[in-house]
N, C-alpha and C positions, 0 to 999 in steps of 0.2 A: 299421718297419711293425708295427702292432699286430695280434696274432692271437687273443688270448684275453680273457676277462673273469674276473677273480678273484672278484668279488662282485657279484651282481645281485640286488637284493631289491626287492620291492614294499613300499611303505609302507602302513601300516594305513589302511583306508577311513574316514577321519574328516576334519573340517574342517581340522585341522592337518596332514593327511597330506603336504602339499606344503611344509611349513615346513622351511627349510634353515638350518643353523647359519650365523650371519653372522660369527663371529670364530673364527679358528684360524690356526695358523702354516701358511703355504702352502709354506715351504721344506722342512719336515721330513716332511710327508705325501706319499704318491704322489699323482700328479695323478688327479683323479676327473672323471667325466663324468656328467651328469644326463640321464636319458632322459625327456622329457616325452611321454607317450603320448596318442594321440588317443582315449582311452577315459576317460570320466568315473568319478568314485568310485562312482557307482551302476551302472556297467557299460555305459552307453550310448555309442555311437559319437559322437564330437564332430563338429559341423558348423560351418562349411561344409567341404566335402571338401578344399579347398585351404589350410586353416588353417596347416599346417606350412610350406608354401612362403611364405605371407604373413608369418608370424612370422620365419622365417629371412631373408627379403628385407628386413624392417625392421631387422634386425641386421647386414646385410651391410657396413656401413661400419665396424664394430668389428673391427679386424684387429691382428695382432701388430706390435710395433715393428719398423720396417724394411721393412714390406710396401709394395709399390708402391701408391701412392694418387694422388689428384688426377685431373685430367681425362683423363689417358692410361691410367688403370687399367681393366683388363678387368671386365666385369660378372660377378659370381659371389657365392657365399655366403661368409661369414666362416668361417674354420676353427673359430671359437669357437661357432658356432650353425648346425648343418647339418640339413636335413630328410632323413629316411630312412624306408623301410618295413621294419619288422622283424616277421617272422612275420605278415605281412598287416596290421599295424597301423601307421598313420602316426605318426611320432615326430619330435621335434626333439631332436637331441643337442647339449647345451650343455656346453662345456668350462669347468671351474672357473677357468681362467685369465682368463675374462671378468670374474669377480669382482674380480681384482687390477687388470686394466687399465681397466675401465669399470664401477665399482660401480653407477652409476645404470642402465646397460643390463642388468646382472645382476638388479637389483630389478625392472626392467620385465618381463624374461622369467619370472622366478619368480612375480611377482604375476599374470602372465597365466595361468600354470598354476593358481595358487591361486584366482583369481577365477572361472575356468571349471571348477573342481573336477576338474582332470585328474590322472590318476595320474602319479607321478613315481618313477622307480627310479634308484638311484645305483650306478655301476660303477667298479671300479678296473681299469684296463687293464694288461695284461701285455705286455712287449715280445716280439717274435718271438724265436726261439731264436738267430738270427744277431746280435741286438742285445745279448744278455746278456753 
C-alpha cells in the first residue's frame, strides 16, 4: 500500500512542460507516477468534464503481464492509467511501468497531455511503513 509522495512538482508552464524523458534505466530508479491534471498550462479547467474517464478507458486494455484478460475479464481501468480527483482537480495517474510494457500507449497518453497543454506532475511513491 502506498501512503506518501516523496516528490510532487509542477513543471514549468511552457510548451515543453509535459515533455517526459524517454530513455532511462527502469530497474535502478524508484517507480514514478505522472499526474496529468485537468488544468491547462494557462490555468483553465480542461473540458469535457469526463476527459479523465475517457482517457483511462481507452488505456484499460494495457495491463501487467499475468493479468486476467480476454472475454472473461471484468471491465475496469488498467492499474497503469487511473482517473482520480485530487484536491478537486480531475487527474489521470499514469504509472511509468506503462512505458516499459507498451511504449506506444505511453506515447499516446503523454502526447494527449502535451497536445492539450495539460499540466503534468511527477511523483515518487513511498511504501507504507509496513512494507519497508
